[in-house]
C-alpha positions as CSV (number, residue, x, y, z in Angstrom):
1,M,34.2,16.0,26.7
2,A,31.6,17.3,23.4
3,L,28.8,16.0,23.3
4,R,27.3,15.9,19.2
5,V,24.4,16.3,18.1
6,R,22.6,14.3,15.7
7,E,20.4,16.4,13.6
8,R,16.9,15.3,13.4
9,R,15.3,13.5,10.0
10,S,11.8,13.5,9.1
11,S,10.4,10.5,8.8
12,P,9.4,11.2,4.4
13,E,13.7,12.1,5.0
14,L,14.3,8.6,6.5
15,A,12.1,6.8,4.1
16,R,13.8,8.2,0.9
17,Y,17.0,7.4,2.6
18,Q,16.1,3.6,2.6
19,A,14.7,4.0,-0.5
20,G,18.0,4.9,-2.2
21,A,16.0,7.6,-3.9
22,E,13.2,9.6,-4.4
23,G,10.7,8.2,-6.8
24,R,10.9,4.2,-4.6
25,C,9.2,5.8,-1.7
26,E,5.4,6.6,-2.4
27,R,4.1,8.5,0.6
28,I,0.0,7.8,1.9
29,Q,-1.6,9.5,5.1
30,F,-4.3,7.5,6.1
31,H,-8.0,9.0,7.4
32,P,-10.6,8.0,9.2
33,A,-12.0,7.0,6.4
34,Y,-10.1,4.9,4.5
35,S,-11.0,1.5,3.2
36,Y,-10.0,-1.4,1.8
37,E,-11.0,-0.6,-1.3
38,D,-8.5,2.1,-1.1
39,F,-5.7,0.0,0.3
40,V,-5.6,-3.3,-1.3
41,E,-8.4,-3.4,-4.1
42,G,-12.0,-2.7,-4.7
43,L,-15.0,-3.1,-7.1
44,R,-14.8,0.7,-8.4
45,P,-18.1,1.2,-11.5
46,Q,-17.3,1.8,-14.8
47,A,-19.3,3.8,-17.9
48,D,-20.0,1.4,-20.7
49,A,-23.3,1.8,-22.8
50,Q,-23.3,-1.9,-23.2
51,A,-23.6,-2.9,-20.0
52,P,-27.5,-2.8,-18.1
53,G,-28.1,0.7,-16.7
54,G,-25.0,1.3,-18.4
55,L,-22.3,0.8,-15.4
56,R,-20.2,-2.2,-15.0
57,Y,-18.6,-2.6,-11.9
58,E,-14.6,-4.3,-11.7
59,Y,-12.0,-4.4,-9.2
60,R,-9.8,-1.5,-9.2
61,A,-5.9,-2.4,-7.7
62,G,-5.7,-0.1,-4.5
63,I,-1.8,2.0,-3.3
64,L,-0.8,-1.5,-2.1
65,K,-1.6,-3.8,-5.3
66,A,-0.4,-1.5,-8.0
67,L,2.8,-1.3,-5.9
68,R,3.3,-4.8,-5.8
69,S,2.4,-5.1,-9.5
70,G,4.5,-2.0,-10.5
71,P,7.4,-0.9,-12.8
72,R,9.3,1.1,-9.5
73,A,8.7,-2.2,-6.9
74,R,10.5,-5.1,-8.7
75,H,13.8,-5.2,-7.5
76,E,15.2,-2.5,-5.8
77,R,14.3,-1.2,-2.2
78,F,10.6,0.8,-2.2
79,V,9.5,2.1,0.9
80,L,6.1,2.8,1.3
81,L,5.8,5.2,3.7
82,I,1.9,5.5,6.0
83,D,0.9,8.8,8.0
84,E,-1.2,9.2,10.2
85,I,-1.4,5.0,10.5
86,N,-3.4,5.4,13.9
87,R,-5.9,7.2,12.6
88,A,-7.8,4.2,10.3
89,A,-9.3,1.6,11.5
90,L,-6.4,-0.7,9.9
91,P,-8.8,-4.2,10.5
92,R,-10.8,-2.9,8.0
93,V,-7.7,-1.0,5.6
94,F,-5.5,-4.1,6.0
95,G,-7.8,-7.3,6.0
96,E,-6.3,-10.6,5.7
97,L,-3.2,-8.2,4.6
98,L,-2.5,-8.0,9.3
99,Y,-1.6,-12.0,8.6
100,L,1.1,-10.9,6.0
101,L,2.7,-8.6,8.1
102,E,3.5,-11.2,10.5
103,Y,4.4,-13.8,8.0
104,R,6.0,-11.7,4.9
105,E,6.6,-15.0,2.4
106,E,3.2,-15.9,3.2
107,R,0.5,-15.7,0.4
108,V,-2.9,-14.9,1.2
109,R,-6.2,-15.0,-1.0
110,L,-7.9,-11.7,-1.3
111,S,-11.6,-11.6,0.0
112,G,-12.8,-9.9,-3.5
113,S,-11.5,-10.8,-6.3
114,G,-9.6,-14.2,-4.9
115,D,-6.4,-13.3,-6.6
116,L,-3.4,-15.0,-4.2
117,F,-1.7,-11.7,-3.2
118,E,2.4,-12.1,-1.7
119,L,3.9,-8.5,-0.4
120,P,7.4,-8.1,-2.2
121,S,10.3,-8.2,-0.1
122,N,11.9,-5.6,-1.1
123,L,8.6,-3.4,0.3
124,Y,9.3,-1.5,3.9
């Protein structure tokens, strides 16, 4: 009886396969300096001549919040591939979203902006 050797696939290939199309797959790489502000949301300086000191600060969406509200994350399956996840301090990056990894149907209030946030059901 001959054994059938299965072709080994890379993580990006598997993510594209799960998403169903190249455009519905996003790949990010964590590193030790990766933070909640990069992943979820954070205050970012914005040049403003009207503001004291010429700067004002506003909340900007990180990659996860942007995916949630972006047009590509509406109805079709979307895959977020996190490479090198073990290199980041996960509680620091995910914050209150750690709860949502276990309870995906729930919503949490984001600590910065106070917005209610839920993971889309089509995000894997």
